[in-house]
C-alpha positions as CSV (number, residue, x, y, z in Angstrom):
1,M,0.0,0.0,0.0
2,R,2.8,2.3,1.0
3,A,4.7,1.4,-2.2
4,S,1.6,2.2,-4.3
5,L,1.2,5.5,-2.5
6,A,4.8,6.4,-3.1
7,W,4.5,5.5,-6.8
8,R,1.5,7.8,-7.1
9,W,3.3,10.7,-5.4
10,T,6.3,10.1,-7.7
11,F,4.0,10.1,-10.8
12,L,2.2,13.4,-9.7
13,C,5.5,15.1,-9.0
14,F,6.9,14.1,-12.4
15,A,3.7,15.3,-14.1
16,A,3.9,18.6,-12.3
17,L,7.5,19.1,-13.4
18,L,6.5,18.4,-17.0
19,L,3.7,21.0,-16.8
20,A,5.9,23.5,-15.1
21,A,8.7,23.1,-17.7
22,P,8.9,25.9,-20.3
23,P,7.4,24.9,-23.7
24,A,9.7,24.3,-26.6
25,E,10.4,27.3,-28.7
26,A,7.8,27.5,-31.5
27,I,9.9,29.4,-34.0
28,D,13.1,28.3,-35.7
29,V,14.8,30.5,-38.3
30,E,15.9,28.0,-40.9
31,R,17.6,30.4,-43.3
32,W,18.1,34.1,-44.1
33,D,19.5,35.7,-47.3
34,W,20.5,39.3,-47.7
35,G,19.9,41.1,-51.0
36,F,19.7,39.4,-54.3
37,D,23.2,38.1,-54.5
38,G,24.3,38.0,-50.8
39,H,25.4,41.7,-50.8
40,V,23.7,44.9,-49.6
41,V,23.8,48.3,-51.1
42,P,24.4,51.2,-48.7
43,M,21.8,53.9,-48.3
44,V,18.9,52.1,-50.0
45,F,16.2,49.7,-48.9
46,N,17.7,46.2,-49.0
47,L,15.9,42.9,-49.2
48,L,16.1,40.3,-46.4
49,T,14.4,37.0,-47.0
50,V,13.8,34.9,-43.9
51,E,12.3,31.4,-43.7
52,V,10.9,30.5,-40.3
53,A,9.4,27.1,-39.1
54,N,7.1,26.2,-36.3
55,N,8.6,23.0,-35.0
56,S,5.9,22.5,-32.3
57,P,2.5,20.8,-32.1
58,T,0.8,24.1,-31.3
59,A,0.1,27.0,-33.7
60,F,2.3,30.1,-33.5
61,E,0.4,33.4,-33.4
62,G,2.3,36.7,-32.8
63,K,4.7,38.9,-34.6
64,I,8.4,38.9,-35.6
65,A,10.4,42.1,-35.6
66,L,13.6,43.0,-37.4
67,Q,15.5,45.4,-35.3
68,E,18.6,47.4,-36.2
69,G,21.1,46.7,-33.4
70,N,21.8,43.8,-31.1
71,G,18.3,43.7,-29.7
72,M,19.1,45.9,-26.8
73,V,20.1,49.2,-28.5
74,R,18.8,50.4,-31.9
75,S,19.2,53.4,-34.2
76,D,16.1,53.0,-36.4
77,L,12.5,51.9,-35.9
78,P,12.0,48.1,-35.9
79,L,10.3,46.5,-38.9
80,V,7.4,44.3,-37.7
81,E,5.6,41.4,-39.3
82,E,2.2,41.6,-37.5
83,G,-0.5,38.9,-37.2
84,L,1.8,36.1,-38.2
85,Y,0.1,32.7,-38.0
86,I,2.0,29.4,-38.5
87,E,0.3,26.1,-38.2
88,P,1.9,23.3,-36.3
89,Y,5.1,22.2,-38.1
90,G,4.4,24.7,-40.8
91,K,6.8,27.2,-42.5
92,R,6.6,30.8,-43.7
93,R,8.8,32.9,-45.9
94,L,9.0,36.5,-44.8
95,Q,10.6,39.5,-46.4
96,F,11.9,42.7,-44.7
97,F,13.3,45.8,-46.4
98,P,15.5,47.7,-43.9
99,F,17.2,50.9,-44.9
100,I,20.9,50.3,-44.5
101,N,23.5,53.1,-43.9
102,E,26.7,51.3,-43.1
103,S,28.1,47.8,-43.6
104,W,28.9,47.3,-39.9
105,T,25.2,47.7,-38.9
106,E,23.8,44.8,-36.8
107,F,20.3,43.4,-37.2
108,T,18.4,41.1,-34.9
109,L,15.2,39.1,-35.4
110,I,13.0,39.1,-32.3
111,W,9.8,37.1,-31.7
112,G,9.7,37.0,-27.9
113,D,11.1,38.4,-24.7
114,K,13.5,35.5,-23.9
115,P,17.1,35.5,-25.0
116,E,16.5,32.3,-27.1
117,E,13.7,34.2,-28.9
118,R,16.1,36.4,-30.8
119,L,18.7,35.8,-33.5
120,A,21.4,38.0,-34.9
121,V,21.1,38.0,-38.8
122,A,23.9,40.5,-39.1
123,G,26.7,41.3,-36.6
124,P,30.3,40.6,-35.7
125,A,30.0,36.9,-36.4
126,N,28.3,37.4,-39.8
127,P,28.8,40.9,-41.0
128,L,26.9,42.4,-43.9
129,R,28.8,42.4,-47.2
130,N,28.7,45.6,-49.2
131,G,28.4,45.3,-52.9
132,G,27.2,46.9,-56.1
133,R,23.6,46.6,-57.4
134,A,23.1,43.0,-58.2
135,T,22.7,41.3,-61.6
136,V,21.4,37.7,-61.1
137,L,20.2,34.7,-63.0
138,I,16.6,33.9,-62.1
139,R,16.1,30.2,-61.5
140,D,13.1,28.0,-60.7
141,A,14.2,26.0,-57.7
142,A,11.1,23.8,-57.7
143,T,11.6,22.3,-61.2
144,S,15.3,22.7,-62.1
145,L,18.5,21.4,-60.7
146,Q,21.1,23.7,-59.2
147,V,22.8,25.1,-62.3
148,R,26.5,25.7,-62.4
149,S,26.7,29.3,-63.5
150,K,29.3,32.1,-63.6
151,L,26.5,34.3,-62.3
152,P,24.9,34.5,-58.8
153,T,21.4,32.9,-58.9
154,F,18.2,34.0,-57.3
155,D,15.2,31.8,-56.6
156,E,12.2,33.1,-58.5
157,G,9.9,32.1,-55.6
158,D,11.7,34.8,-53.5
159,F,10.9,37.6,-56.0
160,P,9.2,40.5,-54.1
161,I,5.6,41.4,-54.7
162,S,6.3,45.1,-55.4
163,V,9.0,47.1,-57.1
164,A,9.2,49.4,-54.1
165,G,12.4,48.4,-52.2
166,M,14.1,46.8,-55.2
167,D,16.7,49.5,-55.8
168,S,19.5,47.1,-55.1
169,L,18.6,45.0,-58.1
170,K,20.3,46.2,-61.3
171,G,19.8,43.4,-63.8
172,V,18.2,40.0,-64.4
173,V,19.2,37.1,-66.7
174,L,16.2,35.0,-67.8
175,D,15.8,31.9,-70.1
176,H,12.3,30.9,-69.1
177,V,8.9,32.4,-68.0
178,P,9.0,32.4,-64.2
179,R,6.0,30.8,-62.4
180,W,4.9,34.1,-60.8
181,D,1.5,35.2,-59.6
182,G,-0.1,38.5,-60.8
183,L,1.6,40.6,-58.2
184,R,5.1,39.4,-59.0
185,M,4.4,39.7,-62.7
186,Q,3.4,43.3,-62.2
187,A,6.3,44.0,-59.8
188,F,8.8,42.7,-62.5
189,R,7.2,44.8,-65.2
190,E,7.3,47.9,-63.0
191,W,10.9,47.1,-62.0
192,I,11.8,47.2,-65.7
193,G,9.9,50.5,-66.0
194,A,11.9,51.9,-63.2
195,G,15.2,51.2,-65.0
196,G,15.8,47.5,-64.7
197,Q,17.9,45.6,-67.3
198,V,16.7,42.3,-68.6
199,H,19.0,39.9,-70.5
200,L,17.0,37.2,-72.3
201,L,18.8,34.0,-73.2
202,K,17.5,31.0,-75.3
203,G,15.9,28.1,-73.4
204,V,16.7,24.5,-73.6
205,N,14.5,24.3,-76.7
206,G,16.7,26.8,-78.5
207,E,14.1,29.6,-78.5
208,Y,13.5,32.7,-76.5
209,P,10.8,32.5,-73.8
210,K,7.3,33.9,-74.7
211,F,5.9,36.1,-72.0
212,P,2.2,36.7,-71.1
213,A,0.7,40.1,-70.2
214,P,1.8,42.4,-68.5
215,L,5.3,41.2,-69.8
216,E,4.4,41.0,-73.5
217,G,6.9,43.8,-74.2
218,L,9.7,41.4,-73.6
219,N,8.6,39.4,-76.7
220,E,9.9,42.2,-79.0
221,P,12.5,40.4,-81.2
222,S,15.0,43.3,-81.4
223,D,18.4,42.9,-80.0
224,A,17.8,45.8,-77.6
225,V,14.5,47.5,-76.8
226,S,13.5,50.2,-74.3
227,I,10.5,49.8,-71.9
228,D,9.9,53.1,-70.1
229,N,13.2,53.7,-68.2
230,G,14.4,50.1,-68.6
231,R,16.2,48.0,-71.3
232,V,15.7,44.5,-72.6
233,F,18.4,42.7,-74.5
234,H,18.4,39.4,-76.4
235,H,21.5,37.1,-76.5
236,P,21.7,34.2,-78.9
237,F,22.9,31.5,-76.4
238,T,21.8,29.5,-73.4
239,V,22.7,29.6,-69.7
240,G,25.2,26.9,-70.1
241,E,27.1,29.0,-72.7
242,I,27.6,32.0,-70.4
243,N,31.3,33.0,-70.5
244,D,33.5,35.4,-68.6
245,Q,33.3,38.0,-71.4
246,F,29.5,38.1,-71.1
247,V,29.7,38.4,-67.3
248,S,32.4,41.2,-67.2
249,R,31.7,43.2,-70.4
250,T,28.0,42.8,-71.1
251,L,26.7,42.6,-67.5
252,G,29.5,44.8,-66.0
253,I,30.1,42.5,-63.1
254,K,33.6,43.1,-61.8
255,R,34.7,40.4,-59.3
256,A,37.3,42.7,-57.7
257,Q,34.6,45.2,-56.9
258,E,32.0,42.9,-55.4
259,D,33.0,43.7,-51.8
260,L,33.2,47.5,-51.3
261,S,33.6,47.4,-47.5
262,N,36.8,49.4,-47.9
263,R,35.2,52.5,-49.4
264,G,36.2,55.7,-47.6
265,Y,34.3,56.2,-44.4
266,S,34.2,60.0,-44.8
267,N,32.6,59.9,-48.2
268,E,30.1,57.3,-47.2
269,Y,29.1,59.3,-44.1
270,Q,29.1,62.6,-46.0
271,F,26.6,61.5,-48.7
272,Q,24.1,59.9,-46.4
273,P,20.7,61.3,-47.3
274,S,19.8,61.7,-43.6
275,N,22.7,64.2,-43.4
276,S,21.8,66.2,-46.5
277,I,18.0,66.1,-47.3
278,A,16.6,65.8,-43.7
279,P,18.2,68.9,-42.3
280,L,16.8,71.0,-45.2
281,L,13.3,69.8,-44.4
282,R,13.8,70.5,-40.7
283,D,14.7,74.1,-41.6
284,L,11.1,74.5,-43.0
285,T,9.6,73.9,-39.6
286,R,12.3,75.3,-37.4
287,P,10.6,76.9,-34.3
288,D,11.6,80.6,-34.0
289,H,11.9,80.8,-30.2
290,N,12.3,84.1,-28.5
291,W,15.7,83.3,-27.0
292,G,16.2,86.7,-25.5
293,L,13.0,86.3,-23.4
294,I,14.0,82.7,-22.5
295,Y,17.4,83.8,-21.3
296,F,15.9,86.7,-19.3
297,L,13.4,84.4,-17.6
298,S,16.2,82.0,-16.8
299,F,18.2,84.8,-15.2
300,I,15.2,86.0,-13.1
301,Y,14.4,82.4,-12.1
302,L,17.9,81.9,-10.7
303,L,17.7,85.2,-8.8
304,V,14.3,84.1,-7.3
305,V,15.6,80.7,-6.2
306,F,18.9,82.1,-5.0
307,P,19.3,84.5,-3.2
308,G,15.5,85.2,-3.2
309,C,14.3,82.1,-1.4
310,W,17.4,81.9,0.7
311,L,16.9,85.5,1.9
312,L,13.2,84.8,2.6
313,G,14.2,81.8,4.7
314,R,16.6,83.9,6.7
315,R,14.1,86.7,7.2
316,R,11.1,84.5,8.0
317,A,12.7,81.4,9.5
318,D,9.6,79.3,8.9
319,F,9.6,76.4,6.5
320,R,5.9,76.7,6.1
321,I,6.6,80.0,4.3
322,S,9.9,79.3,2.5
323,Y,9.1,75.9,1.1
324,P,5.7,76.9,-0.5
325,A,7.5,80.0,-1.9
326,L,10.1,77.9,-3.5
327,L,7.5,75.5,-4.9
328,A,5.4,78.4,-6.2
329,A,8.4,79.9,-8.0
330,V,9.2,76.5,-9.6
331,F,5.6,76.1,-10.7
332,L,5.1,79.7,-12.1
333,F,8.4,79.7,-14.0
334,S,7.7,76.2,-15.4
335,L,4.5,77.6,-16.9
336,A,6.4,80.6,-18.2
337,F,9.1,78.5,-19.9
338,K,6.4,76.2,-21.4
339,T,4.4,79.1,-22.8
340,V,7.4,80.9,-24.2
341,G,9.1,77.8,-25.5
342,Q,6.0,76.8,-27.5
343,R,5.7,80.1,-29.3
344,G,7.4,80.2,-32.6
345,Y,6.2,78.3,-35.6
346,G,2.7,79.6,-35.4
347,E,1.8,76.5,-33.3
348,E,0.7,74.8,-36.5
349,T,1.3,71.1,-37.4
350,A,2.9,70.8,-40.9
351,W,4.2,68.2,-43.3
352,N,7.0,68.9,-45.7
353,A,8.5,66.4,-48.2
354,V,11.0,66.0,-51.0
355,G,11.7,62.9,-53.1
356,T,12.0,61.3,-56.5
357,A,9.6,59.6,-58.8
358,K,9.9,57.4,-61.9
359,R,7.1,56.6,-64.2
360,V,7.0,52.7,-64.2
361,A,3.7,52.3,-66.1
362,P,1.0,54.7,-67.4
363,G,-0.3,56.6,-64.4
364,R,1.9,54.7,-61.9
365,F,5.0,56.2,-60.3
366,L,7.7,54.6,-58.1
367,T,8.3,57.2,-55.4
368,E,11.0,57.6,-52.7
369,T,10.2,60.4,-50.3
370,W,11.8,62.0,-47.2
371,S,9.1,63.7,-45.1
372,N,9.4,65.9,-42.0
373,A,6.4,65.9,-39.7
374,F,6.3,68.8,-37.3
375,V,3.7,68.6,-34.5
376,T,2.6,70.8,-31.7
377,S,1.0,68.0,-29.5
378,G,3.2,65.2,-28.3
379,K,1.9,61.6,-28.6
380,M,2.2,58.4,-30.5
381,Y,1.4,59.1,-34.2
382,E,0.3,56.7,-36.9
383,F,0.9,57.5,-40.5
384,K,0.1,55.6,-43.7
385,H,0.6,56.9,-47.2
386,K,-1.4,56.2,-50.3
387,G,0.4,53.6,-52.5
388,D,1.2,50.0,-53.2
389,G,4.1,48.1,-51.6
390,L,4.8,50.7,-48.9
391,I,8.0,50.5,-46.9
392,Y,8.9,52.8,-44.1
393,S,12.0,53.9,-42.2
394,S,13.3,56.9,-40.3
395,G,16.0,57.1,-42.9
396,G,19.0,56.4,-40.8
397,S,18.4,59.4,-38.5
398,N,19.6,57.5,-35.3
399,D,16.0,57.3,-34.1
400,T,15.6,55.8,-30.6
401,R,12.1,56.9,-30.0
402,R,9.3,54.5,-29.3
403,G,7.6,53.2,-32.4
404,E,7.7,50.7,-35.3
405,C,7.3,50.3,-39.0
406,V,4.7,47.6,-39.9
407,N,5.6,45.3,-42.8
408,R,3.4,45.2,-45.9
409,P,0.7,44.6,-46.9
410,A,-0.7,46.6,-44.0
411,S,2.2,49.0,-44.0
412,K,2.3,52.0,-41.7
413,I,4.7,53.9,-39.4
414,V,3.9,54.4,-35.7
415,T,6.2,56.8,-33.9
416,E,6.4,59.0,-30.8
417,I,6.9,62.7,-31.5
418,P,7.3,65.1,-28.6
419,P,5.4,68.4,-28.6
420,F,6.8,71.1,-30.9
421,S,9.3,68.9,-32.5
422,S,9.6,67.0,-35.8
423,Q,10.2,63.4,-37.1
424,T,12.0,62.4,-40.3
425,I,10.2,59.7,-42.2
426,L,11.5,57.9,-45.3
427,H,9.1,55.8,-47.4
428,T,8.9,54.2,-50.9
429,S,5.8,53.0,-52.7
430,V,4.1,52.9,-56.1
431,V,1.5,55.6,-56.4
432,T,-1.3,55.9,-58.9
433,A,-1.6,59.5,-60.1
434,P,-2.7,61.4,-63.2
435,D,-0.4,60.3,-66.0
436,F,2.5,62.5,-67.0
437,N,5.3,61.5,-69.5
438,V,8.3,62.8,-71.4
439,E,9.0,61.6,-74.9
440,L,12.3,61.9,-76.7
441,R,11.8,63.5,-80.1
442,K,15.4,64.1,-81.2
443,A,18.9,63.3,-79.8
444,D,22.0,64.2,-81.7
445,V,24.9,62.6,-79.8
446,A,28.6,63.0,-80.6
447,G,31.0,61.9,-77.9
448,T,30.1,63.7,-74.7
449,I,27.8,66.2,-76.5
450,A,24.1,65.7,-76.8
451,E,21.5,68.0,-78.3
452,L,18.0,67.1,-77.2
453,E,14.4,67.7,-78.1
454,L,11.7,66.3,-75.8
455,E,8.0,66.7,-75.5
456,L,5.8,66.7,-72.4
457,S,2.4,64.9,-72.4
458,G,-0.4,64.2,-70.0
459,Q,-1.2,66.2,-66.9
460,V,2.1,68.1,-66.5
461,P,2.8,69.2,-62.9
462,Q,4.1,72.7,-62.1
463,I,7.7,72.4,-63.1
464,I,10.2,74.5,-61.2
465,S,13.5,73.6,-62.9
466,L,14.7,71.1,-65.5
467,H,18.0,69.5,-66.4
468,G,19.5,66.7,-68.3
469,V,22.6,64.6,-67.9
470,Y,24.7,62.9,-70.6
471,G,27.9,61.3,-69.5
472,T,29.7,63.8,-67.3
473,Q,27.9,66.8,-68.7
474,L,24.9,68.7,-67.4
475,L,22.4,69.8,-70.1
476,N,20.5,73.0,-69.4
477,L,17.0,72.7,-70.8
478,T,14.5,75.4,-71.8
479,R,10.7,75.0,-72.1
480,D,8.5,76.4,-74.8
481,G,5.0,75.1,-74.1
482,N,5.3,71.3,-74.0
483,L,8.6,71.3,-76.0
484,L,11.9,71.0,-74.2
485,K,15.3,71.7,-75.8
486,S,18.8,71.6,-74.6
487,T,20.6,75.0,-74.9
488,S,24.0,74.6,-73.2
489,M,26.3,72.2,-71.4
490,S,28.5,72.4,-68.3
491,P,30.4,70.0,-66.1
492,L,28.0,68.0,-63.9
493,M,30.4,67.9,-61.0
494,S,30.4,71.7,-60.8
495,F,26.6,71.7,-60.5
496,V,26.4,69.3,-57.6
497,Q,29.4,70.7,-55.9
498,N,27.9,74.1,-55.7
499,S,26.0,73.0,-52.7
500,N,28.5,70.3,-51.6
501,Y,25.8,67.8,-52.7
502,G,23.4,69.6,-50.4
503,Y,25.4,68.4,-47.4
504,S,25.9,70.9,-44.6
505,P,27.0,69.4,-41.3
506,Y,27.0,72.7,-39.4
507,R,23.6,74.2,-40.1
508,N,22.7,77.2,-38.0
509,Y,19.9,79.7,-37.5
510,N,21.4,82.0,-40.1
511,S,20.7,79.4,-42.9
512,P,17.9,80.3,-45.4
513,R,14.4,80.3,-44.0
514,D,12.5,80.9,-47.2
515,P,10.7,77.8,-48.3
516,A,11.3,78.3,-52.0
517,T,15.1,78.6,-51.4
518,I,15.1,75.5,-49.1
519,Y,13.2,73.4,-51.5
520,L,15.4,74.5,-54.4
521,N,18.5,73.5,-52.3
522,A,17.1,70.0,-52.0
523,E,17.4,69.5,-55.8
524,Q,21.1,68.9,-55.9
525,P,21.3,66.1,-53.4
526,L,18.3,64.4,-55.0
527,I,20.1,64.5,-58.4
528,A,23.3,63.2,-56.9
529,R,21.4,60.4,-55.2
530,S,19.7,59.5,-58.5
531,L,23.1,59.3,-60.2
532,R,24.2,56.9,-57.5
533,L,27.1,58.9,-56.2
534,M,28.1,56.0,-53.9
535,D,27.8,53.4,-56.7
536,E,30.4,50.8,-57.2
537,T,32.1,52.6,-60.1
538,R,31.8,56.1,-58.7
539,N,32.5,55.7,-55.0
540,N,35.0,58.6,-54.8
541,G,32.7,61.0,-56.7
542,D,35.4,61.7,-59.3
543,N,33.4,60.2,-62.2
544,L,29.9,61.3,-61.4
545,Q,27.9,60.6,-64.6
546,A,24.7,59.2,-66.1
547,P,24.6,55.5,-67.1
548,A,26.5,54.8,-70.3
549,G,24.5,55.4,-73.5
550,V,21.7,57.1,-71.6
551,V,20.4,60.6,-71.3
552,R,18.8,61.2,-67.9
553,V,16.3,64.0,-67.7
554,F,15.4,65.6,-64.3
555,L,12.2,67.7,-63.9
556,Y,11.9,69.3,-60.5
557,A,8.2,70.1,-59.8
558,E,5.5,70.7,-57.2
559,T,4.5,67.4,-55.5
560,P,1.1,66.3,-56.7
561,A,-1.6,65.8,-54.1
562,E,-1.7,62.0,-54.7
563,F,1.9,61.7,-53.4
564,L,0.9,63.5,-50.2
565,E,-2.2,61.6,-49.3
566,I,-1.6,60.4,-45.8
567,D,-3.9,58.7,-43.3
568,G,-3.3,60.4,-40.0
569,G,-1.3,63.3,-41.5
570,P,-2.0,67.0,-41.0
571,E,-4.0,69.1,-43.4
572,K,-1.1,71.3,-44.3
573,R,1.2,69.3,-46.6
574,Q,3.5,70.4,-49.3
575,G,6.6,69.2,-51.2
576,R,8.8,69.0,-54.3
577,T,9.4,65.9,-56.4
578,L,12.3,65.2,-58.8
579,Y,10.9,63.3,-61.8
580,V,13.5,61.1,-63.4
581,F,13.3,59.9,-67.1
582,D,16.0,57.7,-68.9
583,F,16.4,57.6,-72.7
584,A,18.7,55.2,-74.5
585,V,20.6,57.1,-77.2
586,D,22.8,54.1,-78.4
587,Q,23.1,50.4,-77.8
588,G,25.0,50.7,-74.6
589,R,24.2,48.1,-72.0
590,G,23.7,50.1,-68.9
591,E,25.8,51.2,-66.0
């Protein structure tokens, strides 16, 4: 009997220990891949593909966050995948698009509060690898064997669902029609429209692939054809016949330049957009405090506290009088400082923005925008722009405030903004707006000289300034109605250096306050960014130029209302947009 009772107690204790034991972790990160070829491109949104598995008998419901830093300290808002559900023993493939400033940045995946519920996907043990914009061979991992290729390969199943965030992909080599859904087909078409380069090879049947809509433009049999800002090339050989000459000369892949981690720190830091564009926007909403009155109140406050309260205490040695007097002085002067400190910018919430836009399809524009939200009331704010494929970041502004950027499709940014201060926001998306286009009518090219004639069509925005770039030369354009003509040329480097690429590390209160001047000063850094000043072939800035064989036209204009539609944003919104158009003037094969 005693033995039976002892056995029962043993069994109950063992069961209690099992119930009290912590459950097995539900999430395992089975793989992660940076970029399209294992490299990241500084100062752009970069792709991170993560595959997670639920290796437990219970479903996982929660969220996974990608946080810049080691999980304890961060310098940007975390990217959050909300409402994630993974069935027992199921898998999910997730994609994040962090904005990366430096190659030594650390990133951590977090899905819980415990140390084992976080994983470093970039850090000292596995640092990020800088590289140029990728050119990859698209392969179908589900039906084909791993091909031995001189090119980096990319699984077509990992192709993003939107062109927004694909700035790090330069070119694609294809020998088949990928098995994509409608979203990925549209994303690929708009990536071409944004300037992507497609190199079509013959398939195993000896013929070029035939593409359905919306990719029917790839079926044009010409050796080279332009589709919006992009190019499509046909090559009469198969994947197995790719040689070193095709890789190096045609695709422009230089093995010695794949890892750019040794580029100069000073240049990389200097041309960060957060250090050039964001300060200009902050100048538009810079509070004009009455510093003379603030200093005067500070002086009076010090006199009241000492020797005022001290003398009162000596004269009336009664703490019931001196203590309330001190508290009253602190309270009254606190109210005075609060009132005076809040005066300045008309106590009006405002939203100012500058950015770039590329026409990727009729009535659809790929936008990248820096915004500055100035608020008079401090709280947690939630903003969501109009557009498809939204991606958010604080743009590398060393942001340690509370908040997060929610991953698409329900993209939004949630951030804490103190009263009478501002927040920098960077976002990219594809926006539907009234169609507007530029068509090349004439281009006489001789060496580094180009005479242009272009025509505007559609609902043309209010244009402020217009330029063109060919090679290393800046083309000055004039407008007569809807007709644009080049009139003169000057060195491009002189144009962007006039404002030191818009970079001014020591901004002060004597800098321009006029909105028109500030917005105009933002044009140069936007042009320098569009020309990829930090690109693999121009990392020292000495050879700033447009892509080979391309005339790039810049139209700086008032931002249309569709680009400024924001859920949760203030009524007062304004901005400027740099429209970018590329025109091939010879058979050059890109950058």
